MIVEX-835910 format. One line per 2 residues: number of its first residue (from 1); for each residue y, z, x of C-alpha. Coordinates in Angstrom, 2 decimals. Example, Ala and Ser with C-alpha at 12.3 -4.5 7.8 and 13.67 -1.06 7.14 Angstrom:
2
1> -4.50/7.80/12.30 | -1.06/7.14/13.67
END
This chain:
310
1> -24.88/1.00/-13.81 | -24.62/3.85/-11.30
3> -25.27/3.41/-7.63 | -24.65/5.24/-4.38
5> -24.82/2.74/-1.49 | -25.24/4.20/1.95
7> -21.74/3.29/3.15 | -20.06/4.58/-0.01
9> -21.82/7.93/-0.16 | -19.16/10.60/-0.39
11> -19.48/14.33/0.19 | -16.65/16.44/-1.15
13> -15.78/20.11/-1.27 | -15.42/20.29/-5.02
15> -15.78/22.83/-7.81 | -19.14/22.94/-9.53
17> -19.37/20.24/-12.20 | -16.62/18.13/-10.62
19> -18.90/15.45/-9.23 | -17.64/12.17/-7.88
21> -20.02/9.41/-8.91 | -20.33/5.81/-7.74
23> -20.48/3.01/-10.28 | -20.31/-0.76/-10.29
25> -17.74/-2.25/-12.64 | -17.42/-5.95/-13.44
27> -13.81/-7.07/-13.88 | -11.87/-10.32/-13.46
29> -15.05/-12.18/-12.56 | -16.33/-9.97/-9.73
31> -18.14/-6.65/-9.27 | -16.17/-3.71/-7.97
33> -17.66/-0.63/-6.32 | -15.88/2.42/-7.70
35> -15.82/6.18/-7.31 | -15.26/8.00/-10.60
37> -14.63/11.62/-11.52 | -13.47/13.64/-14.47
39> -14.08/13.63/-18.23 | -14.81/10.16/-19.58
41> -12.26/10.66/-22.34 | -9.52/11.97/-20.05
43> -6.34/9.94/-19.41 | -7.23/7.15/-16.97
45> -5.76/7.26/-13.45 | -6.63/4.23/-11.31
47> -6.25/4.86/-7.56 | -5.74/1.83/-5.28
49> -6.28/2.18/-1.53 | -4.58/0.43/1.35
51> -5.47/-1.18/4.70 | -7.87/-0.58/6.41
53> -9.18/1.89/3.86 | -11.74/2.27/1.08
55> -12.07/4.01/-2.28 | -13.08/7.15/-0.38
57> -9.52/7.33/0.95 | -8.88/9.21/-2.31
59> -11.63/11.77/-1.64 | -9.10/14.63/-1.82
61> -7.43/13.41/-5.01 | -10.47/12.48/-7.12
63> -11.81/16.04/-7.62 | -8.31/17.48/-8.08
65> -7.48/14.98/-10.82 | -10.89/15.53/-12.41
67> -10.36/19.31/-12.47 | -7.06/18.74/-14.27
69> -8.77/16.72/-17.01 | -8.04/13.17/-15.89
71> -10.53/10.34/-15.58 | -9.91/9.30/-11.98
73> -11.31/5.98/-10.79 | -10.92/4.59/-7.26
75> -12.26/1.08/-6.56 | -12.94/-0.59/-3.27
77> -10.37/-3.36/-3.64 | -11.37/-7.02/-3.76
79> -13.13/-7.92/-0.49 | -13.31/-4.32/0.77
81> -16.31/-2.02/1.19 | -19.02/-2.59/-1.39
83> -16.89/-4.68/-3.74 | -17.76/-8.35/-4.01
85> -16.51/-10.48/-1.12 | -14.61/-13.22/-2.89
87> -11.01/-14.39/-2.80 | -8.34/-15.34/-3.42
89> -6.26/-12.37/-2.31 | -2.85/-13.32/-3.71
91> -0.96/-10.70/-5.70 | -1.42/-12.58/-8.97
93> -5.19/-12.27/-8.60 | -4.98/-8.65/-7.44
95> -2.80/-7.71/-10.42 | -5.34/-9.41/-12.69
97> -8.01/-7.26/-11.01 | -6.08/-4.17/-12.13
99> -5.84/-5.46/-15.68 | -9.54/-6.30/-15.68
101> -10.53/-2.88/-14.34 | -8.48/-1.04/-16.95
103> -10.13/-3.02/-19.75 | -13.61/-2.82/-18.20
105> -13.23/0.96/-18.14 | -12.66/0.87/-21.88
107> -8.92/1.50/-21.88 | -5.78/-0.34/-22.89
109> -3.52/1.32/-20.32 | -3.70/3.50/-17.22
111> -1.58/5.29/-14.68 | -1.69/3.48/-11.36
113> -1.59/5.41/-8.09 | -1.38/3.16/-5.03
115> -1.07/3.64/-1.29 | 0.00/1.03/1.29
117> -1.41/-2.31/0.08 | -2.71/-0.51/-2.98
119> 0.91/0.43/-3.70 | 2.03/-3.19/-3.27
121> -0.68/-4.23/-5.75 | 0.30/-1.43/-8.15
123> 3.97/-2.46/-8.06 | 2.95/-6.07/-8.69
125> 0.70/-5.09/-11.59 | 3.55/-3.10/-13.17
127> 5.62/-6.29/-13.17 | 2.92/-8.89/-13.88
129> 0.73/-7.01/-16.39 | 3.05/-4.24/-17.66
131> 1.07/-3.86/-20.89 | -1.72/-2.09/-18.99
133> 0.47/0.19/-16.85 | 1.42/3.52/-18.43
135> 3.21/4.82/-15.35 | 3.24/4.18/-11.62
137> 2.92/6.48/-8.60 | 3.17/4.96/-5.13
139> 2.53/6.52/-1.73 | 4.14/4.96/1.34
141> 4.18/1.50/-0.13 | 7.18/-0.48/-1.46
143> 7.16/-3.55/-3.70 | 6.82/-6.67/-1.59
145> 10.35/-8.01/-2.27 | 11.87/-4.68/-1.17
147> 9.83/-4.71/2.04 | 10.79/-8.33/2.77
149> 14.48/-7.54/2.21 | 14.32/-4.53/4.51
151> 12.65/-6.62/7.23 | 15.47/-9.17/6.98
153> 18.27/-6.61/7.14 | 16.86/-3.79/9.28
155> 15.89/-4.56/12.86 | 13.84/-1.41/13.17
157> 11.74/-2.35/10.16 | 11.40/-5.87/11.55
159> 9.96/-4.39/14.76 | 7.68/-2.08/12.80
161> 6.35/-5.04/10.80 | 5.86/-7.38/13.77
163> 2.08/-7.03/13.49 | 2.22/-8.96/10.20
165> 3.05/-12.15/12.11 | -0.02/-11.59/14.29
167> -2.19/-11.01/11.22 | -1.12/-14.44/9.96
169> -2.52/-16.22/13.01 | -5.91/-17.94/12.68
171> -9.12/-16.48/14.17 | -7.61/-14.02/16.68
173> -6.88/-11.22/14.19 | -10.46/-11.32/12.89
175> -11.70/-10.85/16.43 | -9.34/-7.93/16.95
177> -10.41/-6.18/13.76 | -14.16/-6.60/14.29
179> -14.36/-5.94/18.05 | -16.40/-2.89/19.12
181> -17.96/-2.37/15.73 | -14.69/-2.30/13.79
183> -13.10/0.33/16.02 | -9.69/-1.07/15.03
185> -10.00/0.81/11.72 | -10.30/4.17/13.47
187> -7.39/3.38/15.80 | -5.21/2.35/12.86
189> -6.02/5.41/10.75 | -5.62/7.95/13.55
191> -2.78/6.16/15.34 | -0.89/5.63/12.10
193> -1.11/9.29/11.14 | 1.30/12.07/12.02
195> -1.45/14.62/11.33 | -4.25/13.09/13.36
197> -6.66/15.93/12.67 | -6.92/14.57/9.12
199> -9.64/12.22/10.38 | -13.02/13.41/11.61
201> -15.38/11.18/13.55 | -17.81/11.29/10.63
203> -15.12/10.15/8.21 | -13.85/7.38/10.49
205> -17.36/5.98/10.82 | -17.27/4.83/7.18
207> -14.17/2.71/7.80 | -15.25/1.18/11.10
209> -18.65/0.20/9.69 | -17.02/-1.34/6.61
211> -14.53/-3.39/8.61 | -17.24/-4.69/10.97
213> -19.31/-6.21/8.17 | -19.28/-10.03/8.04
215> -16.29/-11.42/6.17 | -14.61/-8.08/5.50
217> -11.93/-8.38/8.18 | -10.98/-11.85/6.92
219> -10.72/-10.47/3.39 | -8.43/-7.63/4.47
221> -6.26/-10.07/6.42 | -6.14/-12.31/3.37
223> -3.86/-9.80/1.66 | -1.25/-10.28/4.40
225> -1.70/-14.04/4.61 | -1.45/-14.70/0.90
227> 1.36/-12.27/0.13 | 3.86/-13.56/2.62
229> 3.07/-17.19/1.79 | 3.79/-16.52/-1.87
231> 6.72/-14.15/-1.57 | 8.87/-16.32/-3.84
233> 6.36/-16.02/-6.68 | 6.41/-12.24/-6.31
235> 10.21/-12.12/-6.45 | 10.11/-14.23/-9.58
237> 7.56/-11.88/-11.17 | 9.95/-8.95/-10.77
239> 12.91/-11.01/-12.04 | 10.97/-11.94/-15.17
241> 9.68/-8.42/-15.78 | 11.27/-5.65/-13.71
243> 9.32/-2.40/-13.76 | 10.25/-0.37/-16.83
245> 7.61/2.38/-16.74 | 8.16/5.80/-15.10
247> 7.84/5.60/-11.29 | 7.05/8.32/-8.75
249> 7.39/7.64/-5.02 | 5.70/10.09/-2.63
251> 6.61/9.39/0.99 | 5.23/10.72/4.25
253> 8.43/10.80/6.29 | 6.77/10.27/9.68
255> 5.49/6.81/8.73 | 5.19/4.59/11.81
257> 4.85/1.36/9.85 | 7.19/1.45/6.87
259> 10.61/3.07/6.75 | 12.03/5.10/3.89
261> 14.72/2.44/3.48 | 12.18/0.17/1.80
263> 12.25/2.44/-1.27 | 15.98/3.18/-1.28
265> 17.85/2.75/-4.55 | 19.42/-0.41/-3.14
267> 16.08/-2.00/-2.25 | 14.34/-1.01/-5.49
269> 17.21/-2.13/-7.72 | 15.94/-5.71/-7.96
271> 12.43/-4.52/-8.90 | 13.27/-1.86/-11.51
273> 14.53/-2.42/-15.04 | 18.17/-1.46/-15.65
275> 18.45/2.28/-16.08 | 15.02/2.98/-14.58
277> 15.03/5.05/-11.41 | 12.14/6.14/-9.23
279> 11.57/9.85/-8.61 | 11.31/10.36/-4.84
281> 9.33/13.16/-3.22 | 9.47/13.45/0.59
283> 6.57/14.95/2.53 | 8.20/15.82/5.85
285> 5.17/16.70/7.97 | 3.01/13.66/7.18
287> 2.88/10.02/8.15 | 1.67/6.78/6.62
289> -1.70/8.07/5.37 | -0.04/10.85/3.43
291> -2.81/11.49/0.88 | -5.16/12.32/3.76
293> -2.64/14.04/6.01 | -1.14/16.28/3.32
295> -3.69/16.18/0.48 | -2.70/19.46/-1.16
297> 0.98/18.49/-1.28 | 0.15/15.04/-2.67
299> -2.12/16.57/-5.30 | 0.61/18.99/-6.30
301> 3.17/16.22/-6.67 | 0.80/14.04/-8.71
303> -0.29/16.87/-11.00 | 3.32/17.98/-11.49
305> 4.30/14.45/-12.52 | 1.26/13.25/-14.49
307> 1.39/15.58/-17.52 | 3.91/13.30/-19.25
309> 0.73/11.42/-20.26 | -0.37/14.30/-22.47
END
């Protein structure tokens, strides 16, 4: 069933016939709001956003992938935007969401493209439900065990990640995120970017309004709270099934939150199958929100790498 809710309406500069449509998809017991583009029989690329973002965070990639013949689908993740507000938000459930979405979209497998928390989920899905993951592209987001190891061994990363401890406090973080109509979202997106002109006031309004809605801040915080309480389970998932599919890492070098060391060969070794190595592409003049700060470069890297699906 198609729908275009007010908050999810998206206007794109796109070639004629490359429309981005909104659809509801039921998967893993809940309804997801999704943005979809491209031929329905094209290879499926599932794009997973981060915090504090929405499916529209992929507004630059959806039409580019569609024009290249891919079926590109970006959901609002569980608890975000117009997707159903229901937990839990542990990585086991989120990986099952990915599996459910792939099957609900009529496919057996898909390429996953994830950013930030979407990347963490994509890494987890590649380990927990590898049968649905054709290949994996991640943007400024390491697997959780690699991030945790870097925090333990790198003081700079520990300082960068200090906000995670605050997000695990009760009540106060919700107040911070929802104050002034969700203005935290705009501050995080602009403040976390190296190219701050990537965000217009009109675009930021979508994210602030979404975060201010009842229950949405708690849902977003649930990702942090659940993940770091169940870090052992995530490590075990990678030990049982290290990632064996092809992996591309695209990294905005000026990231204020996550250092490049989190995706070093040393850190990724425990998460990748023996002999599997990630291809690393550095984007020097971009920060954490690389797909918005350097959309053309990200599109080029994805489209250069994806054709192995053909």
